[in-house]
N, C-alpha and C positions, 0 to 999 in steps of 0.2 A: 420416472422425474429425469429431467433433461439436463444437460451440461449448464445451461444458462441458470438454471433454477440453483443449482449446486454452487455456481460461482458467486450468485447474490447471498446464498448464507454463508460463504466464506467471507464476504463482504462485513457481514452482520457479525462474525468471530470468527480469526482465522482457526481453522481445524472443524469447523462445522461441515464443512464441503466433505471433507476428508472421511468424517463418520458418515455420511449419507452416502460415501461411495464404499463404505465398509472398509474402510482403511482406518482401522480403529487405532493399531499403535501409532501411525503417521496423525491421525487426528489429536489424539491426546497429546503428543508431543508438541504440536502447534499449539494448542491451546493452553499447556503448561508456558512455553515460551512468552506467547504473548501477555498470559497473567505475571509473569517475572518481569518483563520490559516494561508493562503497564506499571506495576507496581512500583519497580526501581527509578522508574523516570518522573513517576507521580503524575502520570500522565491524565487521569481523570481529574485530579486537583487543578492542573493545568487547562483542562477544558473548561471546567466550571468558573474559573476566575475570567479565562476569556470569554467566555460566553457574557458573563457580568459584567464585562468592560475594565476589569481591574487589572491592567496589564502588567502593573508593578508586581503584584502578588503572583502572579503567572511566572513573571521571570525570577522571582525568589524561592519558588517551588520546583521549577523544573531542572532535571538532571540530564543536561543535553548529551552526556556520554551514554547514557541508557536511551534516550529518545531517538538516537540516529540509527538504534537497531531497527525499531519500528517499520520504516516503510519497507525496507527488502524484505522482512519478515512477514508483512502483510499481504505485499504484492506477491510474493512468492508463493504462499498459502493458497492466494485465489488462483494463478494460474496452474497449481499442482490440483488444486481440486476440478478446474475447468478440464485440463488435460486428464486426468483419471476417469473423465465422465464421460471420454469421447470427444470434448470440444478440442480446439485448436490444431486440426489435422493439415490444415493450409501450411506450406513451409513459412518460417518466420512468424509465426501466430503469437510467439511470445514477447515479439517487440514492444508492443503498447505496455505490456507489463513490467517490461525490463525499464523501459524511459518513464513509466510513471513513478517507480522505485527511485531511479535516480533524480528526476525533477523533485519530488516529494523531499527529497534526503538533502538537494542542494536548498530547498524552500525553507527547510527545517535550520540549515545551518544560519541562513540570512534572515530568518524570521525575528530574530533579538534587534537586528540593525536597521529594518525597514519599518519606520515608525508609522506610515500612512496607514497601512493595514493595522487592524485591532488585533494584537497578541500574537501568540507563538502557533496557535492553531490554524488561523485563516490564511496566511501566505502558503503553507504547506498543501493545503486543500485545494486553493486555487492553482497550484502546480501541477495537478493530477490534468489538467486541460492541456498544456502543452507537451505533456508526457503523452497522453494517446495521442494528440495530433504528429506529434515529431515521430512515437512507435509505428503509427499506422501508415505514415509516407514513407518511412525506411522500408516498413513490409512490402508496400506494394510496389518500391523502387526495385528491392533486390528480388523479388519475384519476377519482376521485368526483366531484370538482368540475367536471372537463371534461365526463362523461358529461350531468350535469345541466344544462350550458348549452347 
């Protein structure tokens, strides 16, 4: 199994990549944290309401104080599984993960205010795109600067 496969399993559920890397304690901690944050934020209820187009119900159900933990937990678990599997050896390879976590967190914060996108789920999901772009650009720029020095 290569690093990308473990990354994709970690996308499916934080902690799965760690279990595949035989980092059982870390994997179980990530799974437990994901479960706690998911339940306390009522994330699954919010996803269902958002997918059904019931934005008012999603807004009533969500606990933003808990939901704001989710992006950092999720992207760190992905990075950790990928790194432990031998990926990310190039300097600054963590940048796309960090900036996705940042942009998705900001997207989560503003998701209740931007009504042109349906629901709390869609804006944060779309924020992955600028997170990857900014992270990759910074990785490239920092690597070029480091090579010149």
